[in-house]
C-alpha positions, 0 to 999 in steps of 0.5 A, spaced: 500 500 500 502 506 498 500 513 499 501 519 494 503 526 498 497 529 502 493 533 498 493 541 499 489 543 505 491 536 509 493 540 515 488 545 518 484 547 512 479 552 514 472 552 516 468 546 517 463 548 512 468 547 506 466 540 504 473 537 504 476 534 510 483 530 510 479 525 515 472 523 515 471 519 521 464 514 521 462 513 528 463 517 535 464 512 540 471 511 544 475 509 538 472 515 533 472 520 538 479 519 540 482 519 533 478 525 532 482 528 538 489 526 536 488 529 529 485 536 532 491 536 537 495 536 531 491 542 528 489 536 523 481 537 521 477 532 521 469 530 520 466 525 525 459 523 523 454 519 528 447 516 526 445 517 534 444 524 537 449 526 542 445 525 548 444 518 546 452 516 545 453 520 552 448 515 556 449 509 552 450 503 557 457 500 555 463 497 559 467 500 564 473 497 565 480 500 562 486 497 563 492 501 565 496 502 559 490 505 555 489 510 561 496 512 560 495 513 552 489 517 554 493 521 559 499 522 554 494 525 549 490 530 554 484 526 555 484 523 562 483 528 566 476 526 569 478 519 568 484 520 573 480 524 578 473 520 578 475 513 576 475 507 581 482 503 582 481 495 582 487 491 584 483 485 586 478 480 583 475 474 586 473 467 584 467 464 587 466 456 586 464 450 590 461 455 595 468 458 597 471 465 595 478 465 592 481 472 592 486 474 587 490 480 588 493 482 581 496 488 583 501 484 588 503 480 582 504 485 577 504 492 580 498 494 575 491 495 576 484 496 573 481 503 572 473 502 572 470 508 569 463 507 565 464 508 557 458 513 557 463 518 562 469 517 557 465 518 551 462 524 554 469 527 556 471 525 549 466 528 545 466 535 549 474 535 548 473 534 541 467 538 539 467 544 545 474 545 546 478 543 540 473 545 535 472 539 532 467 538 526 461 533 528 455 531 525 450 528 529 443 524 527 446 523 520 442 518 515 444 514 509 452 514 510 455 512 504 463 511 502 465 512 495 472 511 491 475 508 497 481 504 492 482 511 489 487 517 492 480 521 493 475 518 497 469 521 499 463 520 504 456 522 503 450 523 508 443 526 509 443 532 513 438 530 519 436 538 519 435 539 511 434 532 509 439 534 503 445 530 501 452 532 503 458 530 500 465 530 503 471 529 500 477 527 504 484 523 504 482 517 509 476 514 512 476 511 519 471 506 520 469 506 527 462 505 527 461 498 530 459 491 527 453 494 524 455 500 521 456 502 514 463 501 514 462 493 515 458 493 508 463 495 504 468 490 505 471 487 499 471 480 497 479 479 499 477 481 507 477 475 511 472 475 517 474 469 522 468 468 527 467 464 533 460 463 537 461 460 544 454 457 544 452 461 550 448 467 552 449 472 558 443 476 561 446 483 562 443 486 568 444 493 571 441 493 578 440 500 582 443 496 588 450 498 591 456 493 590 456 487 594 463 487 594 469 492 593 471 488 587 469 484 581 466 477 582 466 471 578 461 465 580 463 459 577 457 454 578 454 448 575 447 452 574 451 457 570 456 463 570 455 469 574 458 476 574 458 482 579 462 488 576 461 494 581 460 501 576 458 506 582 456 506 589 449 506 587 449 501 581 452 494 579 453 490 573 451 483 573 451 477 568 448 471 568 449 465 563 443 463 559 441 460 553 443 464 547 437 468 544 433 467 550 428 472 552 430 477 557 422 477 559 423 470 561 427 473 567 423 476 573 426 480 578 425 474 583 428 469 578 434 473 577 436 475 584 435 467 586 440 465 581 445 471 582 445 469 590 446 462 588 451 462 583 455 468 587 454 465 594 460 463 598 459 460 605 463 466 609 460 472 605 453 475 606 448 475 601 448 480 595 445 486 596 438 486 592 435 492 588 431 494 582 433 492 575 434 498 570 436 494 564 435 487 562 438 484 555 441 478 552 448 478 549 450 472 545 457 470 546 461 471 539 467 474 537 470 476 530 476 479 527 477 482 520 483 481 516 486 486 514 484 492 518 485 497 512 482 497 505 485 502 500 483 509 504 479 505 509 482 504 516 477 500 521 478 501 528 474 498 534 468 493 533 468 495 526 474 491 525 474 486 531 469 484 536 471 481 543 465 478 547 465 481 554 468 475 557 474 478 559 472 486 558 477 487 553 473 491 547 474 498 549 481 497 551 482 494 544 478 500 541 483 505 544 489 501 542 487 502 535 485 509 536 492 511 538 495 507 533 491 510 527 491 517 530 498 517 531 499 514 524 494 519 520 498 525 524 505 523 522 502 522 514 498 528 514 503 533 517 510 530 515 508 525 509 511 519 514 506 513 512 510 508 516 505 508 522 499 507 516 503 501 513 504 498 519 497 499 522 493 493 521 499 488 523 500 492 529 493 492 531 492 485 530 497 482 534 494 485 540 487 483 538 489 476 537 492 475 544 486 478 547 481 473 543 485 467 545 485 470 552 477 471 552 477 464 549 481 461 555 477 465 560 470 462 557 472 455 558 474 457 565 467 461 566 463 456 563 466 449 564 462 447 570 455 448 567 457 445 560 454 438 562 460 435 561 463 432 567 470 431 564 470 439 562 467 440 569 473 437 572 479 440 568 475 447 569 476 446 577 483 444 576 485 450 572 482 454 577 485 451 583 492 452 579 491 459 579 491 459 587 497 454 588 502 456 582 505 462 582 507 461 575 500 460 573 497 466 577 503 471 574 501 469 567 493 470 568 495 476 571 499 479 565 493 477 560 488 479 565 491 486 565 493 486 558 500 488 560 503 482 556 502 485 549 506 490 546 502 497 547 
């Protein structure tokens, strides 16, 4: 892949009303907004297109676990002030199996920790910094986004303006596809794109409860009735997960049934029952992964869930999106301001190294979470052997801690 010299105006090129931007970013999630902020910090103009409203993306419930290297990357780019001031630090997790609790202190093993900062808060910070502070152009509520001439050196993006109903055409040098698994950028992939998929054959009932956390850390319940998870989100709200059949109807899970299963699967003999509360969200997630290879097609660069999906088994999705954004944002800046295309040439390979590492860990962790509920006595026995090894073998504990924290992959 080669790139011609940047077109005139590839650096700061005037008011957003001029329908030309060096970069058009499709999607205003963590990946798209981080890329936009990196570009604006270097005085490179870009346009972010988002099909939802600003209010929607700032409230959309999503993950909240951010790895330490990712926070360092945000901090280096001036994007972590609120996060550092408000996030909770997690240094331990707890496995509960055979009605006992087993505390795992990954901070003691590695010196590293997790940050818990809900994605809506991060998106709010990023969109405010991009649009209100750094003066980045963004269009919310756009419709019928289409990508054109991606294999040429003069691609463009068109969309319908929600206020006027008129089509707008934007010429650019590059398109960053950050619009997730169902976005338009996934619909234009050429036949040479390779999409590797894996279906775990299980579902998770994702719950938000108006209830204070019942522990100061994440809990993993490994139980013959199915996996359960407890993830603190704030002093008043807790995220829970319950393993369920794929495609299950959330309405099958009454308030009473949910709490009965959570109490059973997360119970420990020496701990009090979970603190119950009103369920404010119930949805079923079918556990599956995919990876698109490569992540670059002509002038289209994929990032985040548009390029790869990691089931929430290991809480890796937002971290991978940020990793993509750091590499792509820096690569675009180097090319558009210095003519150095090295970062863009190496983008896909550098991203996929971490992507596959996280996918492998997610698959391994799924075997641990779901082995005892598989109905296979042999698999249940090997699952419990893995769990016991975490608490008896320093080597096994260290390897798990590194992967859990993401510190074993190149940043």
